[in-house]
C-alpha positions in Angstrom: 192.7 -142.1 46.2 192.5 -140.4 43.0 190.4 -138.7 40.7 191.2 -137.0 37.2 190.6 -133.7 36.1 190.1 -131.1 33.6 193.0 -127.9 33.8 192.4 -127.1 29.9 195.8 -128.1 28.3 195.3 -130.8 25.2 198.4 -132.5 25.7 197.7 -132.4 29.8 196.5 -135.3 32.6 195.6 -133.6 35.7 195.0 -136.0 38.9 194.4 -134.7 42.6 195.8 -137.3 44.8 194.6 -137.8 48.5 194.4 -140.8 51.1 196.1 -144.2 49.7 196.8 -145.2 46.7 195.6 -148.1 45.3 196.7 -150.2 42.3 193.5 -148.7 40.6 194.3 -145.1 41.4 197.4 -145.8 39.7 196.0 -148.3 36.7 193.6 -145.0 36.2 196.1 -142.5 36.4 198.3 -144.3 33.4 195.8 -145.3 31.6 194.9 -141.5 31.1 198.4 -141.0 30.2 198.9 -143.6 28.0 195.6 -142.6 26.2 196.5 -138.5 25.8 200.3 -140.1 24.4 198.0 -142.0 22.0 196.3 -139.0 21.3 199.0 -136.0 21.6 202.5 -137.8 21.4 204.3 -135.7 24.2 202.2 -135.3 27.8 202.5 -133.3 30.5 201.9 -134.0 33.7 200.2 -132.2 36.9 200.0 -133.8 40.0 197.8 -132.1 42.9 198.8 -133.8 45.9 197.2 -133.1 49.0 197.5 -136.4 51.4 199.3 -139.4 51.0 198.6 -142.4 53.4 200.5 -144.5 51.8 200.6 -147.0 48.9 199.5 -150.2 48.4 202.1 -152.9 47.6 200.5 -153.7 44.1 199.8 -150.2 43.2 203.8 -149.4 43.6 203.7 -152.7 40.6 201.6 -151.2 38.5 203.7 -148.0 38.6 206.5 -149.8 37.7 204.5 -152.1 35.1 203.6 -148.1 33.3 207.3 -147.3 33.3 208.3 -150.4 31.5 205.5 -150.7 29.2 205.1 -146.5 27.9 208.4 -145.1 29.6 209.2 -141.7 30.7 210.3 -140.8 27.4 206.7 -139.2 26.6 206.7 -137.1 29.4 207.4 -133.5 29.0 207.2 -131.7 31.9 205.4 -132.1 35.4 204.0 -129.6 38.0 203.6 -130.9 41.1 201.2 -128.5 43.8 201.5 -129.8 46.9 202.4 -128.1 50.9 204.0 -130.9 52.2 207.5 -130.5 52.3 208.4 -134.0 52.2 207.0 -133.9 48.9 209.2 -130.6 47.6 212.2 -132.6 48.7 211.0 -135.9 46.9 210.2 -133.2 43.6 213.8 -131.9 43.7 215.6 -135.1 43.7 213.5 -136.5 40.4 214.2 -133.4 39.4 217.6 -134.1 39.1 217.4 -137.4 38.4 215.0 -137.7 35.4 216.9 -134.8 33.5 214.9 -134.8 30.4 212.0 -133.9 32.2 211.3 -130.5 33.4 209.9 -131.5 37.5 208.6 -128.5 39.7 206.8 -127.5 42.7 203.8 -125.0 43.7 201.7 -124.3 46.4 198.2 -125.1 45.8 197.9 -121.3 45.6 200.0 -121.3 42.3 198.2 -123.7 40.1 197.6 -121.2 37.3 201.2 -120.4 38.0 202.0 -124.3 37.6 199.6 -124.9 34.1 201.2 -122.3 32.5 204.9 -123.6 33.2 203.5 -126.8 31.7 202.1 -124.9 28.7 205.1 -123.2 27.9 207.9 -124.4 25.4 
């Protein structure tokens, strides 16, 4: 499941993830991203990953569709809040792979530091 929430940063899309991710969840995230890109140009993301019980195949296809339609060029930074070590490992790999996007992990208690990271130029 996904919940979009406000962190007080004009060009940010912030969302909380828990449970199994559906196509509808991915659509919700990507529609929020598209809207912010249309308004702001470049965006930043805050992903609060509380748990993940898998992803529907249709959700994966939705993600691929988004990447082809909008690409990654408009995403400047990503802050990931998690307490899961496996998520931290994936984020470290993504940070090396997506060299034009700054990606950093934070604990749940460091949400204010994550927001500060997203605000910094």
